[in-house]
C-alpha positions as CSV (number, residue, x, y, z in Angstrom):
1,M,65.3,85.5,97.1
2,A,68.7,86.5,96.2
3,A,67.4,87.7,92.9
4,K,65.0,90.0,94.5
5,R,67.6,91.5,96.7
6,F,69.7,92.3,93.8
7,V,66.6,93.8,91.9
8,R,66.0,95.9,95.1
9,F,69.6,97.0,95.2
10,S,69.8,97.7,91.5
11,Y,66.5,100.0,91.7
12,N,67.9,101.8,94.9
13,Y,71.1,102.7,93.0
14,F,70.1,103.1,89.5
15,G,66.4,103.4,89.4
16,G,66.6,107.1,89.1
17,F,68.6,106.9,85.9
18,S,66.3,104.1,84.6
19,K,63.1,106.6,84.9
20,L,65.2,109.1,82.7
21,I,65.7,106.6,80.0
22,E,62.7,104.3,80.1
23,K,60.9,106.3,77.2
24,Q,63.8,104.9,74.8
25,F,62.9,101.3,76.1
26,S,59.2,101.3,76.1
27,D,59.0,98.3,73.9
28,I,60.5,96.3,76.8
29,R,57.4,97.0,78.9
30,D,55.2,95.3,76.5
31,D,57.6,92.3,76.5
32,L,57.8,92.1,80.2
33,Q,53.9,91.9,80.5
34,R,53.6,89.3,77.6
35,A,56.5,87.3,79.2
36,D,54.7,87.5,82.6
37,M,57.7,88.7,84.3
38,S,56.7,90.4,87.6
39,Y,59.1,93.6,87.0
40,T,58.3,97.1,86.3
41,L,60.1,98.6,83.2
42,E,62.2,100.8,85.9
43,E,63.4,97.7,88.0
44,Y,64.4,95.7,84.9
45,L,66.4,98.4,83.3
46,A,68.0,99.3,86.8
47,T,68.8,95.7,87.0
48,A,70.3,95.6,83.6
49,M,72.5,98.6,84.2
50,A,73.7,97.3,87.5
51,T,74.7,93.9,86.0
52,S,76.4,95.5,83.1
53,I,78.3,98.0,85.3
54,I,79.4,95.5,88.0
55,T,80.5,93.2,85.1
56,F,82.6,96.2,83.5
57,V,84.3,96.8,86.8
58,L,85.2,93.2,87.7
59,E,86.0,92.3,84.1
60,T,88.3,95.5,83.7
61,A,90.2,94.4,87.1
62,I,90.7,90.9,86.2
63,L,91.6,91.4,82.7
64,T,94.1,94.1,83.3
65,F,95.8,91.8,85.9
66,I,95.8,88.9,83.3
67,F,97.1,91.2,80.5
68,A,99.6,93.1,82.4
69,L,101.4,89.7,82.8
70,F,102.0,89.7,79.0
71,V,102.1,93.5,77.9
72,N,103.0,96.8,79.1
73,P,100.4,98.5,81.7
74,F,99.1,100.9,79.3
75,I,98.0,98.3,76.7
76,A,96.9,96.1,79.5
77,I,94.6,98.8,80.8
78,L,93.5,99.7,77.3
79,S,92.7,96.4,76.1
80,S,90.8,95.3,79.4
81,L,88.7,98.4,79.1
82,I,87.7,97.8,75.4
83,L,87.0,94.0,76.0
84,S,85.0,94.6,79.1
85,F,82.9,97.4,77.6
86,A,82.1,94.9,74.7
87,I,81.3,92.3,77.3
88,S,79.0,94.8,79.2
89,A,77.3,95.8,76.1
90,I,76.5,92.1,75.1
91,I,75.3,91.7,78.7
92,F,72.9,94.7,78.2
93,F,71.7,93.4,74.9
94,L,70.9,90.2,76.4
95,F,68.8,91.9,79.0
96,Y,67.0,93.9,76.2
97,S,66.1,91.0,74.2
98,Y,65.3,88.5,77.0
99,P,61.8,89.4,77.8
100,A,60.8,89.1,74.0
101,T,62.4,85.7,74.0
102,V,60.4,84.5,76.8
103,A,57.2,86.1,75.4
104,R,57.6,84.0,72.1
105,S,58.3,80.9,74.0
106,R,55.0,81.5,76.1
107,E,53.2,82.2,72.8
108,N,54.2,78.9,71.4
109,K,53.3,77.0,74.6
110,I,49.9,78.7,74.6
111,N,49.1,78.2,71.1
112,K,50.1,74.3,71.3
113,V,47.5,73.6,74.1
114,L,44.9,76.2,73.5
115,P,42.7,73.9,71.5
116,F,42.7,71.4,74.3
117,A,42.0,74.1,76.9
118,V,39.2,75.7,74.9
119,S,37.5,72.1,74.6
120,Y,37.9,71.8,78.5
121,M,36.6,75.1,79.2
122,S,33.6,74.3,77.1
123,S,32.8,71.2,78.8
124,I,33.1,73.2,82.1
125,A,30.6,76.0,80.8
126,S,28.2,73.1,79.9
127,A,27.8,72.5,83.4
128,K,26.2,76.1,84.1
129,T,29.3,77.1,86.1
130,T,30.2,80.8,86.7
131,P,32.6,82.3,84.4
132,L,35.0,82.9,87.4
133,T,34.7,79.2,88.6
134,L,35.5,78.4,85.0
135,F,38.8,80.2,85.3
136,K,39.6,78.7,88.7
137,T,39.1,75.1,87.3
138,L,41.5,75.8,84.4
139,S,44.0,77.5,86.7
140,R,44.3,74.3,88.8
141,F,44.8,72.1,85.4
142,K,48.4,72.4,85.2
143,D,48.6,70.2,82.1
144,Y,47.6,73.2,80.1
145,G,50.8,75.0,81.4
146,E,50.7,78.8,80.3
147,V,47.1,78.8,79.5
148,A,46.4,77.6,83.1
149,K,48.8,80.3,84.3
150,E,47.0,83.0,82.3
151,A,43.6,81.7,84.0
152,E,45.2,81.9,87.4
153,N,46.4,85.6,86.7
154,I,42.6,86.5,85.9
155,V,41.6,84.9,89.2
156,R,44.0,86.7,91.0
157,D,43.1,90.1,89.5
158,V,39.4,89.6,90.6
159,E,40.1,88.0,94.0
160,L,43.2,89.7,95.3
161,F,43.0,93.1,93.3
162,G,39.1,93.4,93.1
163,M,38.8,93.8,89.5
164,A,35.6,93.0,87.7
165,L,35.8,89.7,85.9
166,S,35.4,91.3,82.6
167,A,38.2,93.8,83.2
168,A,40.5,91.1,84.4
169,I,39.7,89.2,81.2
170,R,40.3,92.2,79.1
171,R,43.6,93.1,81.0
172,R,44.9,89.5,80.3
173,A,44.0,89.7,76.8
174,R,45.9,92.8,76.5
175,R,49.0,91.2,78.0
176,T,49.0,87.7,76.6
177,P,51.6,86.9,73.9
178,S,49.2,84.8,72.1
179,E,47.0,86.3,69.3
180,Q,44.6,83.2,69.5
181,L,44.0,83.4,73.3
182,K,43.5,87.1,72.8
183,E,40.7,86.5,70.4
184,V,39.1,83.8,73.0
185,L,39.3,86.1,75.7
186,Y,37.8,89.1,74.0
187,G,35.1,86.8,72.8
188,M,34.3,85.8,76.3
189,T,34.3,89.2,77.6
190,T,31.6,90.0,74.8
191,I,29.4,86.9,76.0
192,I,29.8,87.8,79.5
193,S,29.1,91.6,79.0
194,S,25.6,90.6,77.1
195,G,24.7,88.2,79.9
196,G,25.1,85.2,77.5
197,D,26.4,81.7,78.3
198,L,29.7,80.6,77.7
199,D,28.7,77.0,76.5
C-alpha cells in the first residue's frame, strides 16, 4: 500500500517530465510487460526519478554534515554533491535494469515447468473442456508458478476486460518473457481460430 502511495506521489510530481523522456526509455516498457509488473512506463520512470532525487537531497545533507567534521565546508559540500550524484545515478540504473532482471527470472521459471504444464493442459483438453476452462484450471494450479500466473492473466483479460479469448492469448503471447510459451500460445490461437480441438 505504501509503495502504491509513493508511485502515485512520484507520478503527481514527475509524471509530466517522465512523459517527455519516455521515448528514450521505451525498452523498459517491454521489460515491464515481460516482468508482469503493473506499472505504466510513465509511472515507473517517475518513481525512478523521485527515488533518485530524494536520495540525492538526503545523501547530500547527511554527507555534508559528516564531511564537515573533518574538512572545510567547501570541500565537504563539493565531496557530498559528487558522492550523492554517483549514488543517485546508481539507483536510477538499478531501476532501469530491474524489469529486465525480473523478466529473465520469470523466463527461467516458465521454461522450467512448461513441459509439465503443457502435459497437464493436454490432459485437461482431452476431457473436451472449453479453452477458457482449460486456462481457468491451469491458473488454479499454483505448482506451475509463473505459467499459472500467465493463465490467470488470460482469464482476467477475458472475464474482467471483455477480450475475446484468442485476442487475450495473443496479448499474453506478446508479453510473456518465454519464447517457448509464446510458441505454445500462438499455436493454441491457430487451433482455436480454425475451430479445432486442443487435445
